[in-house]
C-alpha positions as CSV (number, residue, x, y, z in Angstrom):
1,X,0.0,0.0,0.0
2,X,1.1,3.6,-0.7
3,X,0.6,5.1,2.8
4,X,0.4,3.6,6.2
5,X,-3.3,4.3,7.0
6,X,-4.8,1.8,9.3
7,X,-1.7,-0.2,10.2
8,X,0.9,0.1,12.9
9,X,4.3,1.7,12.6
10,X,6.2,-1.5,13.1
11,X,6.3,-3.7,9.9
12,X,6.0,-7.5,9.9
13,X,9.7,-7.9,10.1
14,X,9.9,-5.8,13.2
15,X,11.4,-2.8,11.5
16,X,9.8,0.6,11.0
17,X,9.7,1.5,7.3
18,X,9.7,5.3,6.5
19,X,9.8,6.7,3.0
20,X,10.8,10.3,2.3
21,X,10.1,12.0,-1.0
22,X,12.4,14.9,-2.1
23,X,12.5,15.5,-5.8
24,X,15.6,17.6,-6.2
25,X,18.0,16.3,-3.6
26,X,21.1,18.2,-2.9
27,X,23.4,17.6,0.0
28,X,23.2,21.3,1.2
29,X,19.5,22.2,1.5
30,X,17.6,22.5,4.7
31,X,15.3,19.5,3.8
32,X,18.4,17.5,3.0
33,X,20.1,18.3,6.3
34,X,16.9,17.2,8.1
35,X,16.8,14.0,6.1
36,X,20.4,13.1,7.1
37,X,19.6,13.6,10.8
38,X,16.2,11.9,10.7
39,X,17.5,8.9,8.8
40,X,20.3,8.5,11.4
41,X,17.8,8.7,14.3
42,X,15.4,6.2,12.8
43,X,18.2,3.9,12.1
44,X,19.4,4.1,15.7
45,X,15.8,3.2,16.8
46,X,15.7,0.2,14.5
47,X,14.1,2.0,11.5
48,X,14.4,1.4,7.8
49,X,14.6,4.6,5.9
50,X,14.0,5.1,2.2
51,X,14.4,8.2,0.0
52,X,12.6,8.7,-3.4
53,X,14.3,11.4,-5.5
54,X,15.2,12.2,-9.1
55,X,18.9,11.7,-8.8
56,X,21.5,11.0,-6.1
57,X,25.1,12.3,-6.3
58,X,26.1,11.9,-2.7
59,X,27.8,9.1,-1.0
60,X,26.2,6.3,0.9
61,X,24.2,7.3,4.0
62,X,24.0,4.8,6.9
63,X,20.5,3.5,7.3
64,X,19.3,5.1,4.1
65,X,18.1,3.3,0.9
66,X,17.9,5.6,-2.1
67,X,15.5,5.2,-5.0
68,X,16.6,7.5,-7.8
69,X,13.7,7.5,-10.3
70,X,15.5,9.7,-12.9
71,X,14.5,13.0,-14.6
72,X,13.3,13.9,-18.0
73,X,14.1,17.3,-19.7
74,X,10.5,17.9,-21.0
75,X,9.7,21.2,-19.5
76,X,8.6,21.9,-15.9
77,X,5.1,20.7,-16.3
78,X,5.7,17.3,-17.9
79,X,8.8,16.8,-15.7
80,X,6.7,17.3,-12.6
81,X,4.0,15.0,-13.8
82,X,6.4,12.2,-14.6
83,X,8.2,12.6,-11.3
84,X,5.0,12.3,-9.4
85,X,4.0,9.2,-11.3
86,X,7.4,7.6,-10.8
87,X,7.5,8.5,-7.2
88,X,4.2,6.8,-6.5
89,X,5.4,3.7,-8.4
90,X,8.5,3.6,-6.2
91,X,6.4,4.0,-3.1
92,X,4.2,1.1,-4.0
93,X,7.4,-1.0,-4.3
94,X,8.7,0.2,-0.9
95,X,5.4,-0.3,0.8
96,X,6.2,2.1,3.7
97,X,4.5,2.3,7.0
98,X,4.7,6.1,6.8
99,X,5.3,8.3,3.7
100,X,6.7,11.8,4.3
101,X,6.9,14.1,1.2
102,X,8.7,17.4,1.0
103,X,7.3,17.9,-2.6
104,X,3.8,18.0,-4.0
105,X,2.7,14.5,-4.8
106,X,-0.8,13.1,-4.9
107,X,-0.8,11.1,-1.7
108,X,1.3,11.0,1.5
109,X,0.8,10.4,5.2
110,X,2.7,13.6,6.0
111,X,3.2,16.5,3.5
112,X,5.7,19.2,4.6
113,X,4.1,22.3,3.0
114,X,7.5,24.1,2.6
115,X,6.3,25.8,-0.6
116,X,3.2,27.2,1.1
117,X,-0.1,27.6,-0.6
118,X,0.2,28.1,-4.4
119,X,-3.3,29.6,-4.7
120,X,-2.3,32.3,-2.2
121,X,0.9,33.1,-4.2
122,X,-1.1,33.4,-7.5
123,X,-3.7,35.6,-5.8
124,X,-0.9,38.0,-4.7
125,X,0.2,38.3,-8.3
126,X,-3.2,39.9,-9.2
127,X,-4.4,39.6,-12.8
128,X,-1.2,37.9,-13.9
129,X,-1.7,35.2,-11.3
130,X,-5.4,34.7,-12.2
131,X,-4.5,34.3,-15.8
132,X,-1.8,31.7,-14.9
133,X,-4.3,29.8,-12.8
134,X,-6.7,29.6,-15.7
135,X,-4.4,29.1,-18.7
136,X,-0.9,28.0,-17.7
137,X,-0.5,24.2,-17.8
138,X,2.1,24.3,-15.1
139,X,0.1,26.3,-12.6
140,X,-3.0,24.3,-13.3
141,X,-1.1,21.1,-12.6
142,X,0.3,22.5,-9.3
143,X,-3.1,23.6,-8.2
144,X,-4.6,20.2,-9.1
145,X,-2.0,18.4,-6.9
146,X,-2.4,21.0,-4.2
147,X,-6.1,20.5,-4.2
148,X,-5.6,16.7,-3.8
149,X,-3.3,17.2,-0.8
150,X,-5.2,19.9,1.0
151,X,-8.9,19.5,0.1
152,X,-9.1,15.9,-1.1
153,X,-7.4,14.2,1.8
154,X,-4.3,13.2,-0.1
155,X,-2.2,14.2,2.9
156,X,-3.3,12.8,6.2
157,X,-1.3,15.4,8.1
158,X,0.0,18.7,6.7
159,X,3.0,20.3,8.4
160,X,3.1,24.0,7.7
161,X,6.2,26.0,8.5
162,X,4.2,29.1,9.7
163,X,0.9,30.3,10.9
164,X,0.6,32.3,7.7
165,X,0.7,29.1,5.6
166,X,-1.7,27.2,7.9
167,X,-4.3,29.9,7.7
168,X,-4.0,30.1,3.9
169,X,-4.5,26.4,3.5
170,X,-7.6,26.5,5.6
171,X,-8.9,29.6,4.0
172,X,-8.5,28.5,0.4
173,X,-9.2,24.8,0.7
174,X,-11.3,24.4,3.8
175,X,-8.8,22.1,5.4
176,X,-9.8,21.3,9.0
177,X,-7.4,22.7,11.5
178,X,-6.9,19.3,13.0
179,X,-5.1,18.1,9.9
180,X,-2.5,21.0,10.0
181,X,0.4,21.3,12.4
182,X,2.7,24.4,12.5
183,X,6.3,23.5,12.8
184,X,8.7,26.3,11.9
185,X,11.9,25.6,10.0
186,X,15.1,24.8,11.9
187,X,18.5,26.4,11.5
188,X,22.1,25.1,11.9
189,X,23.2,27.1,14.9
190,X,26.8,25.8,14.6
191,X,27.1,27.1,11.0
192,X,25.3,30.4,11.6
193,X,26.4,32.3,14.7
194,X,27.4,35.8,15.8
195,X,31.1,35.0,15.8
196,X,31.0,35.1,12.0
197,X,31.3,38.8,12.4
198,X,34.8,38.4,13.9
199,X,35.8,35.9,11.2
200,X,34.6,37.7,8.1
201,X,33.7,41.4,8.6
202,X,37.0,43.1,8.1
203,X,38.2,41.0,5.2
204,X,35.0,41.1,3.2
205,X,34.5,44.8,3.7
206,X,38.1,45.5,2.8
207,X,37.5,43.6,-0.4
208,X,34.4,45.7,-1.1
209,X,36.4,48.9,-0.5
210,X,34.3,50.1,2.4
211,X,34.9,50.9,6.1
212,X,33.5,49.4,9.2
213,X,31.1,52.4,9.8
214,X,29.2,52.1,6.5
215,X,25.8,50.4,6.8
216,X,25.7,47.3,4.7
217,X,22.4,45.7,3.7
218,X,22.2,42.1,2.4
219,X,19.5,40.9,-0.1
220,X,19.8,37.1,-0.5
221,X,17.3,35.1,-2.5
222,X,16.7,33.4,-5.9
223,X,13.9,34.9,-7.9
224,X,14.4,38.6,-7.6
225,X,10.9,39.5,-8.4
226,X,9.2,37.4,-5.8
227,X,11.8,38.2,-3.1
228,X,11.2,42.0,-3.5
229,X,14.4,43.4,-5.0
230,X,12.6,46.1,-6.9
231,X,10.9,47.7,-3.9
232,X,14.2,47.4,-2.0
233,X,16.0,49.4,-4.6
234,X,13.2,51.9,-4.8
235,X,13.3,52.4,-1.0
236,X,17.0,52.8,-0.9
237,X,16.8,55.3,-3.7
238,X,14.6,57.5,-1.6
239,X,17.0,57.7,1.3
240,X,20.2,59.7,1.7
241,X,23.6,59.0,3.1
242,X,26.2,56.3,2.6
243,X,25.3,52.6,2.4
244,X,26.1,49.5,0.5
245,X,23.6,46.9,-0.7
246,X,25.0,43.4,-1.4
247,X,22.7,41.4,-3.7
248,X,23.2,37.6,-3.8
249,X,21.2,34.9,-5.5
250,X,20.0,33.6,-8.9
251,X,18.2,36.0,-11.2
252,X,18.6,38.5,-14.0
253,X,20.1,41.7,-12.6
254,X,19.5,43.7,-15.7
255,X,16.2,45.4,-14.9
256,X,17.3,46.1,-11.3
257,X,20.6,47.6,-12.4
258,X,18.7,49.9,-14.7
259,X,16.4,50.9,-11.8
260,X,19.4,51.6,-9.6
261,X,21.1,53.7,-12.2
262,X,17.9,55.7,-12.7
263,X,17.8,56.4,-9.0
264,X,21.5,57.2,-8.8
265,X,22.5,54.4,-6.5
266,X,24.0,51.9,-9.0
267,X,27.5,52.6,-7.5
268,X,26.2,51.5,-4.1
269,X,25.3,47.9,-5.1
270,X,27.5,44.8,-5.2
271,X,26.1,42.2,-7.5
272,X,27.4,38.9,-6.2
273,X,25.4,36.2,-8.1
274,X,24.7,32.8,-6.5
275,X,26.8,32.1,-3.4
276,X,27.5,28.8,-1.6
277,X,28.8,30.4,1.6
278,X,26.1,32.8,2.9
279,X,27.8,32.8,6.3
280,X,30.7,34.8,4.9
281,X,28.2,37.5,3.8
282,X,26.3,37.4,7.1
283,X,29.5,38.0,9.0
284,X,30.1,41.2,7.0
285,X,26.8,42.9,6.8
286,X,24.7,44.9,9.3
287,X,21.1,44.2,8.2
288,X,19.3,41.5,6.2
289,X,16.5,42.9,4.0
290,X,13.9,40.7,2.3
291,X,10.8,42.6,1.3
292,X,9.3,39.5,-0.2
293,X,6.0,39.3,-2.0
294,X,5.4,35.8,-0.7
295,X,7.6,33.4,1.3
296,X,6.1,30.6,3.4
297,X,9.1,30.9,5.8
298,X,12.4,32.2,4.6
299,X,15.3,30.1,5.6
300,X,17.6,33.0,4.7
301,X,15.9,35.2,7.3
302,X,16.4,32.5,10.0
303,X,20.0,32.1,9.1
304,X,20.6,35.8,9.4
305,X,18.9,35.8,12.8
306,X,21.1,32.9,13.9
307,X,24.1,35.0,12.9
308,X,22.9,37.9,15.0
309,X,21.9,40.0,12.0
310,X,18.5,41.9,12.4
311,X,16.0,41.4,9.7
312,X,13.7,43.7,7.6
313,X,10.9,41.8,5.9
314,X,7.2,41.7,5.2
315,X,4.1,40.1,6.8
316,X,3.9,38.0,3.6
317,X,6.9,36.1,4.9
318,X,6.1,33.3,7.5
319,X,9.4,34.1,9.2
320,X,8.0,37.6,10.1
321,X,6.0,35.9,12.8
322,X,9.3,35.1,14.6
323,X,10.9,38.4,13.8
324,X,8.1,40.4,15.2
325,X,7.4,38.4,18.3
326,X,11.1,38.5,19.2
327,X,11.7,42.2,18.3
328,X,14.5,40.8,16.0
329,X,14.0,43.4,13.3
330,X,11.4,45.4,11.4
331,X,8.2,44.0,9.7
332,X,6.3,46.0,7.1
333,X,2.8,45.2,5.8
334,X,3.7,44.3,2.2
335,X,6.4,44.7,-0.4
336,X,4.3,47.6,-1.9
337,X,4.8,49.7,1.3
338,X,7.8,51.6,0.0
339,X,7.5,54.3,2.6
340,X,7.4,51.7,5.4
341,X,10.3,49.9,4.0
342,X,12.3,53.2,3.7
343,X,11.5,54.0,7.3
344,X,12.6,50.6,8.5
345,X,15.8,50.8,6.6
346,X,16.5,54.2,8.1
347,X,15.8,52.9,11.6
348,X,18.2,50.1,11.1
349,X,21.0,52.5,10.5
350,X,21.1,53.2,14.2
351,X,24.1,51.1,15.5
352,X,22.7,50.7,19.0
353,X,19.3,49.6,17.6
354,X,20.9,47.1,15.3
355,X,23.0,45.6,18.2
356,X,19.9,45.2,20.4
357,X,17.8,43.6,17.7
358,X,20.6,41.4,16.5
359,X,21.0,40.0,20.0
360,X,17.3,39.3,20.1
361,X,17.5,37.7,16.7
362,X,20.1,35.2,17.9
363,X,18.1,34.4,21.0
364,X,15.0,33.7,18.9
365,X,16.9,31.6,16.4
366,X,18.5,29.6,19.2
367,X,14.9,28.3,20.0
368,X,14.5,27.1,16.4
369,X,17.5,24.7,16.0
370,X,17.7,22.0,13.4
371,X,17.7,19.4,16.3
372,X,14.3,20.8,17.5
373,X,12.9,20.6,14.0
374,X,14.1,17.0,13.5
375,X,12.7,15.9,16.9
376,X,9.4,17.6,16.1
377,X,9.1,15.8,12.8
378,X,10.2,12.4,14.3
379,X,7.5,12.7,16.9
380,X,4.9,13.4,14.3
381,X,6.0,10.5,12.2
382,X,6.1,8.1,15.1
383,X,2.7,9.3,16.4
384,X,1.0,9.0,13.1
385,X,2.5,5.6,12.5
386,X,1.6,4.2,15.9
387,X,-2.0,5.5,15.8
388,X,-2.7,4.7,12.2
389,X,-5.2,7.6,12.2
């Protein structure tokens, strides 16, 4: 059977059999770090752990059996459809006691809604989003799978990474609150910590040709439009005084370079492209700014907080719930609130205010460790498997 409904968590051979689904597995992502730890813990407890993914380039993992189903370069819609079909075929072969998916598939015991609610994202895009929902094959497919998971009972338990996502799922799909659990993301507190400042600040800033007293803002995210780079440049263009904006991530910088030039701040921006060592940047900057249009829970915000860097973001970011509750930065209503964004950036230029909020940011992040997240997921998996409900 595909999922473990109605049977106990211990298989006939006495071993617990858990299957995780992660389409694009890379050794460095948050979901992947969770998988490594969870597989080890289940193995220690006598578990049998399987992973269904497109491809596997890492070495062997103790206690983990990998099922690489392959990928097809047929465009994002057909590639997604084929992966879902192959994943379910693999799951029928594995016959797990509990299936946990980190990607949208048609059926799973636990679905980790890390990508949030697609209908909510399309709504935020206005007319363009409504047209995509009606005419785009890709978006129609994603909405179909999402509907199966949220409204059709395809997921027995949905794990949302923020209250924002939980409420959106209920609002758009009528999903009962009892099927949704909020479990915020976890962060590697050993990799991201305030001491990065001592390690990287002077060297990185020297390479950028700026002194220690110049406020440096960091924008880090792939997909510049959704992450809010345009409103950030607009807000910085309204201010005065010296600053530097470091922009890191995947995206076409062309339109944003032109906007910066129009506003006269093109010389105050460093375009860094994709980076594999965000901790180096977090050790050098003063404030992390992500005026995102929609983010279920930004891992980058949480990593900045763990490094003791205060955050400026929007209420459309699930991580804003943690930022606001802890006083770890500044939260504006939306990416379109340019005035609010400009005021928050100006407030963050106060060194004493940055220091206070950076300290609170680290304290808040320390309560969201990766170990806490792993244990939370393990308890959910074990509880669901034992009850069979």
